[in-house]
N, C-alpha and C positions, 0 to 999 in steps of 0.2 A: 586307386587314387585316394590319398589321405584326406582326413577331415579338414575343413576350413574353419578358422577361428574368427568369430564375429565378436567385436568388443563394443559394448554399449556403455551408458553412463550409470545405470542403476540396476540392482538385482531384480527388482520387480519387472522392469522392461526385458531383462535377459530371459526371465522365466516365460513371459508371453511370447517372445520371438522364437525361443527354442522350440516351442510347440509347433510353430509353423514351418520351421526349416528342417526339422527331423534329424535323423542319425548321421547325415553327411556333414553336419555343421555342429560346432561346439560354440555356445554363446556364453560369454563371460562379461564381467562388469568392472569398470575402472572406479566405480563409486565416485564419480565427479572428477575434479582436477587431481592429478597426481604429481604435478610439478609446478612450481611457482617461484616468484622472487622470495629471497630469504626473509624470515620474520625478524631475525636478530640484527640485521644491518641493512643499509640503503640498497645495495644489490644492483646498482646501475653505474656503469663507467661513463660519467658525463664528459664526453668530448663530442666531436662531430658525429660519432656513430651511435651514441646512446646504447652501448652494448649491455644487455641484461645478464645477470648471473643467476641462472636457474638452479634450484635444488629440489630434490624429492621432498614433498610435504611430509612433515612429521606425522607418523602414524600410518603412512601409505607405503612404507618400505616392503611389507609382506605382499601387498597387492601387486606392486611392481615386480617383485621376485616371482610371484605366481604367474603373472602374465608373460614374463620372459620365458618361463618354463613351458607354458602352454603353447607359445608361439613357435617353438623350435620345430622346424621341418614342416610347418603349415603355411598355407596361404592365409594372410591376415586381412580382414575387412574391418575398417574403422567406421562404426555406425553411431557415433556420438551425435548429439542434437544438431539440427540443421540451422544453426545461427553462429554468431561470432564466437561465443564461448565454446560451443561444441566443436567448431573448426579448430580453435586453439588447442582443445584437449586432444583432438585427433592428431594435430601436428606434434604435440609433445609426446604422444604415444609412439608416433612414427620415429621420432628421434631416439626415444628410449629403447624401442624394439629394433632399431637399426633397419627400418623399412625405407627403401629408396623412394624419395619424393617424386621421382620421375615415373614411378609405376602407379597404375590406377588401383588404389587400395582404399578409397573413400566411398562409402555409400550413404545416402540420405533418404529420408522419407518423412512425410507429414502426418501419417496415420499408421497405426500398427494393426493392419489387417493382413490376412494371408495373401491376398492378391498383390497388395503393395509391397510387402516384405519380399516375396518371391521375385517380383519384378526388379526390386532395387539391387538384389545380389547379382542379377544378370548384367547390370550396367554400372559398374564402379567407375569413379572418376578420380582425377588427381586431387590431392589436398589443395584447397584454394589458398595459396600463399598470401594473396592480397587481403583476403578476409582475416587471415592470421595477423598480418601486419597491422590491420585496423584494431584488432583486439589488443595486440601488444602495445600499440600506441596509447590506447585508453588506459591500460594497466600502468604504463610508465608515467603518464600524466598524473594519474591518481596517486602513485607512489611519491612523485616529486612534491605534490601539494601536501599530501598527508604527512609525509616524513619530515618535511621542513617547516610547515606552518603549525602542526600540532604541538611541538615542543614550546613554541612561543605562547600558545594558549595555556599550556601547563604552567609556564612561568607567570603569566598574567592572572590566571584564575586558580592556580594552586590545585589543580585536579587533572586526572588523566583524561583530558578532553580530546576531541578530534575535529579536524577541519578537512572536509572532502570537497573535491572539485564540484560535484553535482549536488551533494547534500547541502552545501553552503548556499547555493543558489535557491534550492527549495526552501531552506530556512528563511532566506530573504523574502520570498513570496509570502510566507506565513506571517512574518514580522511586519511587513509593510501593511498587510491587511489588518493586523491587530492594532496598529497605530490609528488606522481609520476608524476601527470599532471604538477605541478608547476616546478618540477625539470627537465622536458623534454626540451631538446635543439633541435629545428628543424634543419634538414640537407637537403640540396639540393640533388636531384638525377635526372637522365635523362633516358627517355625511347624512343624507336624508334617505333612510331605508323605507321600502314599501313592498306591497305584494299585489301583483296584477295577474289575473287568471291563475291564481294559486302558485305563481312563480315569484320567488323573491328577487327584487331588483333594487336599483338605486336611482335617485334623481341624476340625470345625465347632464342636462343644460339648465342654467338659470340666468336669465337676462343676458343670453348670448354667450355665457362663459361655460366651458366644460368643467363642471364642479367635481368631476372625478379626477381629472388630470390636475386641476387647480382647485383644491378643496377650500371650503370655508375655514378661515383661521381663527375665527372667534365665534362664540356661542350666540352673540346678538344677531349677526348676519345669518347664521344657520337657522336660528329660531324664526327670524323674519321670513325666510324662504319656506320654512315648514308651515307657518300660519297661512301664507299665500296659497300653498298647495292644498291645504285643508279646505280653503274656501272656494277653490276653483273646480270647474267641471272639465273633465278630460274626455277627449274623443280620439278615435283611431285616425291618425294623419296619413300614415303610409303602411302598406303591407308588402313585404318583399319576400318572395319565395325563390330559393336557389338550391341547386344540388352541389354538394361539396365532396371532394374525394380525400380520403385519408390514406396516405401512401403506406404501403407495406414497409416494415422496417428493414434495415440492412442486417445481415448476420453479425454476430459478435466478432470484434477483434479484442485484443487484450484489454485496452483501456475501457471500452464500453462494457465488456464483461465485468470488470472490476467495479464500474460505476453501478451497473444494474444489480449485481450481487450485494452491494452495499445498501442500496435503497430498498430492494425487494426482499432480501434475505437477512439483512443486518450483518453480513460478513465483513470482516476487515479485508484489506487487500492481500495481506499475507495468507490469511485463511483461505481466501478464494483461490490463490495460486497453488497452495498446498493440496487442496481438494481436486483442483483441475489436473494437477500433476498425476494424482492417483487414477483419475478417470482416463488420462492419456496413456499411462503405462500399463494399465490392466487391472481389473478387479475380477474376483471369482464369482461366477454365476452358474448355478447348477453343476458345480464341479469343473467348470471350464473357465479359463482365464481369458477375459475379453477386454480389449482396449476400447473404450466407449466414445472418446472424442479425439479430434485431430489435435495437432500441436497447439499449445495454448499461449505461446509468445509470438504474436504476429501483428503486423500493421494492416494486413490485407483483408479485403472483402471478397476476394476471388473464391469461387466455388468450382470444383471439378465437374466435368460433364457427367461423369458416372453418378456423383451425388445428386446432381440436378435431376437426372433421369429417375433415380430411385424416389426422390421427393415427389416428382410428378405422378408417378404410379401410386404412391400412397395418397396424395391429395385427391386424385380422381376417384380412387376406390372409397375413400372416407367421406368426401364432400361433394364430388361431382366435377366434371370437366371445366365448368365455368369458373371454378375456384383456383385454377392454375394461373400463376402470374405470368406476365410478359417478361422477356429477357431484359435485364438492366444493364445499361452501359455505365460502368464504374471507372472512376479515375482515382488511383491510389495517391496517398500523400507523396509529395515530391521527394521527401527524404526517407521513404519507407524501404525497408529491406524486404522486397516482395518475393521471398523464396518460399512462402507458405500460402496455404489457403486461409480463409476465415476459420474461426473456431466453430466446428459443427459436429454432429454425431457421426461416428464412423459407419453406423448402420441406421440410416434414416428411418427405416421401417420399424425399428425397435422403439416403440413409444414408451413413455415412462410407466404407464399402467402395466405393461408386460413384465417389468422388472422391479416394480416398487417393493415387493416383498423380499427381494434378493439383495438390496443395497442398504447400507447404513443411511440414516435420515439425511445427514449433511450431503453425502454423495448424491443421493436421489434428488435433493432440492436443487443442487447446481446442475445436474444432468437435465432435469426437467426444464430449468431456465434456458439452457443452451438448446435443447431439442425444440422447445416451443418457438424460440426466436428464429432458429434456422428454418423450421417449417413455415413460419409466418413470412419469412423473407422470400420464399418461393411461391407465395400465393398472391392472388389478385388483390388490388386495392379495395378497401371497403368504401361504401357510398352512403352519404347522409342527405336527408332533405332538411333544409333550414327555413324557418319562417321568422322574419325579423319585423316586429311591430314597433312603429314610432308613434308615441302617444303624447299629445300635447293639449295645453289649455287653448282657449280661443285666440289669445294674443301670441302664442308660441313663446311665452316667457318662461314656462316650465315644461320640460320635455323628458319623458322616460323612454328608454329603448329596451325592449324585452325580446329575448331570443329563445326560440324553441327548436329542438333538433331531434330527429328520429332516424335510426339506421334503416336503410331500405335494401342494402345488400351487405351481408356480413363480411365477405372477402376474407382477408387474413385473420380478422378478429374471430372467425369461427373456431380457430385452433386454441384461442385463449380469450374468450368473450370478456369484454369490459363489464364492470359493475354499474356502469352509467345507466340510470333509469331513463327509458324513453318516454317522454311526456306526450300526452295526446295534444295534437295541434288544436288550438281554439278556432272555431268557425266564426270568422269576423268579416266586417266590410268597412270600407272607408266611411268616416263620419259617425260610426257607431259610438255611443256613449259607453265609457268604461269606468268601472269602480276601482278607485285607487285606495287600497286598504292597508291596515297595519302600519300607518305612517308613524315614523319615529326618527328623532334626531339622535345620532349615534356619535358619541365622543371617542376619538381614537388618538393614538400617539404614533408618530413616525418611528420606524424601526431602524436600527443601525445596519450597516452593510453586514451580510452574513459572514461568519468565520468559515474557513475552508473545512470541509469534511474530507475523509480519505478519497471519496469519489470525485469531489470537485477539484481536489488538489491534483489528482491524476489527470483530469481533463485539462487543467491549467498547464501542467508540465508538458503534456503532449502538444497543446496549442503553442506553447512557447518554444518547443523544440528542445526541451531539456530532458535528458535521459532517454531510455528506450524501453520497450515493453518488458524486457527481462530485468530492468533495474527499478521500476516504480515501487514494488513492494519493499525492496532492500533500502531504498532512500527513506521511506517513511519509518521503517523499523529502526534504522540507525538513529534517526532523530529522536524517536521514543526511547531507545536504549541509552542514549547519551543524556537523556532528561532535558533536551532542548525544547521539547514540546510534550504536552500531555493531552490525554483524551478527556473531554467534558461531554459526556453522552457521545454524540457522533462527531462533535466539533474537535478540531485540532488546535490547541491553544498554546502559543509560545510561553515558556516559563520565564521567570526572571533571568535565569541563567541563559536561556536561548536568546532573549532580547539583547542581553549584554554581549554575548558572543557575536551576534549578528552586527551590533553597533560597532564592535571592535574590528571585525573583518571588513565592514563597509568603509570604515575610516582608513584602515591600514592596508587592506588588500582589496581595493574596489573591483579589480577585474574578476576575482574569484567569485564574487557574489553578483556580478553583472549578468543579467539574464541574456542579453544579446550576445555577449562574449561566450557564455557557456553554450548557447545554442549554436554559435558559429563553430565552436570546437566539435560539436556533434556532427555538423555538416562536413567538417574536415575529415572526420573518421569515415563518413560515408564516401567521400571522394577517394580516400585511400583504398577502401574496399573495392571501389569501382575502377581502380588503377589510374585515377585522374590527379592524384597528388602523391608526393613522396613522404613517407612517414617520418624519416629523419629530419627533413626540412621543417615539417610541422612542429616537431619536438624542439628543434633548434630555435625556431622563432619564438615559441612559448617560453623556453627556458631563459633566453636572453632578457626578455622583459621581466620575467619572474625574479631572476637573480638580482636585477637592479632594485626591484621592489623590496626583496628580502634585505638587501644591504641598507636601504633607507630605514626600514622598520627597526632593524637591530641597533642602528645608530641613535634613533630617537626614542626607543623604548625605555620608559622609566624603570629604574631598578625595582621600585616598590609601587605597583600600579594600584592606587586607591580607586575603587569603583564608584560608589554612589553614596552621597550623604543621605542620612535618614532622620526621622523625627524622634529617634530614641536618644535620650540624653545620656551622656557618659556617667558612670557610677560616681565619679568624684565631682560631678556637677559642672565640669569645665568643657563646654562645647558638645557637639553631637557625635554619635557613633556612626561609623561607615560600614556599609555592606562589603564584605570580601568573600572570596570563595576558597574553601579548603577541599580536601579529598572527599569529604562526606557532605558537601553542600555549603550553603551560605552561613556565615556567622558575622558577628559585629565586632569591630575593633576601633579604638580611638585613633585619632589622626596621628598621634605620636607612637602608636603601636604598643603602648604599655598596658592598656586595658582591653580585655576581651570578654565577649558575652556569647553564649550559645543561643541559637534560635530554636525553641521547642517545636517538636513535630506538630503540624497542624496550624502553625502561625501563618498569617496572611501577609504577603508582600505586595503592595500596590505601587507600581512604578510608572511614572509619567514620562520617562525618558531622561529626566534630570534629577529627580528627587524621589526617594522611596518612603512610603508610609508603611510602617511595620506594626501590625497588630499581633502582639505576642500571645500565643496560646497558653492557657494554664496547663501545667504539666498534668498528665493523666493520673488521677488518683487510683491506686490499686487496692483491692480488698485483701491487704496483707500488711502485717506489722513489721517494723524494722527489728531484726533480731538483736540489734545492739542497744537501742534506746526505747523501743516500743511504739514510736511514732508511725503514722501511715507511710507506706512506700509509694513512690511516684515513678512514672516513666519519663525519662528526659532524653535529649539528644545532645551528643557531645562531639568531640573531635573525631571519634571512631564510630560514629553512628549512635543508634539508640541503646540505652542502658537503664538499669533500675537503680534508684538511689533513695536515701532517706529524705522525707519532706522537710526535715529540720536542717538540711545542709545550708550553710557550712558548719553549723554547730555539731552535727553528727556526720561523719565522713563515710558511712556505710554505702558501698556500691556493689553491684554485680552485673555481669554481662547478660544480654538477652540472646538466647540461642535460637537460631532458625534451623529447623530440621529438614533433612532430605525426604523425598517422597517414598523412598524405599528403605528397608532395614539393612543392617550390616550384612554383607554376603558371607562374612566369616563366623560371626557369633549371634546374629539376629537382633542385636541391640539397635537403639536409635542412632542415626548418623547425623552429626552436627555440621552445618555449613559455616565455614570460617574464611577469613581473608589472610593472604600472605603479606609480608612486608611490602611487596610491590603492588598490592591491591588485587591480586588474582584470587579468584574463589577456589577453594578446595574443600573436600569432604573428609571427615575423620570420625571414626567410631567413638561414641561417648565413653567407651571402656578403655580407650587408648590413653596412656600406654600400659596401664596396670594389667589388663586382662586380654587385650586384643591389639593387634598392630595394623588394623585396616586404615588406609589413607588413600585418597584418589583425587585426581583433578576433575573427574566426572561424577555426576550425581547418580547414585545407584537407584534402580527401580525394583519393584517386587515381581517383575516379569522375567521369564527364562527364555533363552534362545531355543526355538523349535528344533534346530539342528544338533546342537551339542549340549543343551541343558545349562549353559553358563548364564550368569546374571547379565541382564541387559542394562545399559547405562544411557542416560539422557545426554544429548549434545545438540548444539545449535548448528543449523545448516541452511544456508540461503534464506535467512530471515525467518525460518521456522524451526521446529524441533523434531528430532527423530530419536528412536531407540537404536542402539548399536551393540553388537557383541564384540568384546575386546579380543576374543579368541579367533573367531572366523571372519570378523570384520563386516559381517552382513548388517544391513540396516532395515528397520521396520518402522511403520507408523503405529503409534499407540492405539489407534482405533482398531487395529487388527486383533488386539488382545481384549478389547472391550465389547466385542460382539456378544449378543445374548446367546 
């Protein structure tokens, strides 16, 4: 009997699985999608059928050719990821390799362990055509919106911008919150701070008013309360003891992992998913490749019985039988694709201490987070004893409430003890006189609503039903790449461009940015997958309304769309300048279009929704003299980005470009490689010796790393919101961390 061919999505996964299946199987990789809608044209025949025109993705021709050769005379098993994207890849591969869809040639798994992999190859199933229909519908919807709305944005904003069906709704969320932040007016308020039994507390009630919920708004009233408290004698009015239970947490799903990794490890969403992918596909430990976690794109909290049993054994051995948790009855989200388990370690007994010297720091940090959360989810609740003291003056005009808490059973917190200090309970009785110390009136200011962080945006997207676990990272990265938003520490802040694009889309394409409509489309995709809706009917309904919207926008769109008036006066003194957008960002133009001004890098644009205040940055002075006139040189920003010019411009017209260099040297001559832009705005890389001494030029940025298999130079490329190294000869992909190990 001949070998069977198993096709997975990544080389790393192929390597791990090959080890388990042995010599009777050959495991190869498609390296993600191999076929898609064309890049150069719309690619969909819009009629009642919405027929897509697929083509092999540029650069994947050799992979397809190799897979065809490998598949000849073999039984083929398609083992791509167990989600919509993976099912679609399996379907495309089946079409390309001419595999009958009526034959069972699809296998899936949620963890890459020997037991699960060997079980999966024994029970192949049919490719799920309904799941493929759902993915195809999403892809066509995105193509319709992106292909038709984006050119309108190019016309309005003069740049290669994009409008995406889901990304635009996410931008709306961020911009709506930003408007609340900017509209917020801070207000002073006052609190009375004190210390009772060495515990810091605040005055809770004064004259029957809860002055924490409704604080003092002027210093006179607050000072009057402070003086009253200072003169009063306080006694224990009530002592309340109670036991409280802290519930063991649920294991991670995609969104909660992204949120915890953000808050606890300071990881971005993209970084979290990139590292989780490595842990899922397999890492080398003691010369053996092991996949350490289950599939990381999931809505589910479900845990397999095998994993539960292993966790129980570990918990009993390490902590004792009473620390084992009771079974939880869980209800998954209504629209969840529950084909997976929660995110958990594949080997629950493999605690982080056992492998901490074997993993790079980032991988260990995320694995530790996942392992601790999973183990805690299988443990008993922790128990606390609380003592709440109500302390008042004789007339009950001023009341303090002080709470003490101590843990009496560690439960799940034994696996990851909190840093909370357990205070000694004061021994008190009703009527006992109490010293109220460290009295102080504290002036504070109300704070604006918080901006979204990556973690809170993911939570909002999930709550609103926008996007799915596999798309959160891409949504955020796209908004960052398009410069619609920027990071301010952990906050995601809409840029001037982002706010204007959102305002334009909200006005002209209200459905695209409507959260309920976007969520309802996600629900439709779920219904298609479950066989409860027809994909062509969904597309027909959407396209009918969308085309009417497009027609209305095109008819009403101004030929020259002036954006925002500013406080910058025109050079000739006649009127104000207006903010407009070009290929390289905002610039200023007079209303008649005859006068233009660049905006130096570092300038600040304050936009209130109608008017923009522009604080022009002083051009950066360089420690270099102009070779033409001897005046200092400065860095400016112009039509094509940053450049260097003479500070005496326009009297002296000396200029020169600023080069950005690649991370790797020229593969041909070893010189530096310059990053440049083509006429169409696409980035390319060229040797600084080109054309005189070297002819190197590439669309991809070279690195200084070599392919382990053939010794060729590796190049950087973007993939699923992150970056990988790839070999142009053998097409294999690598993570840069593999070459940075000590």
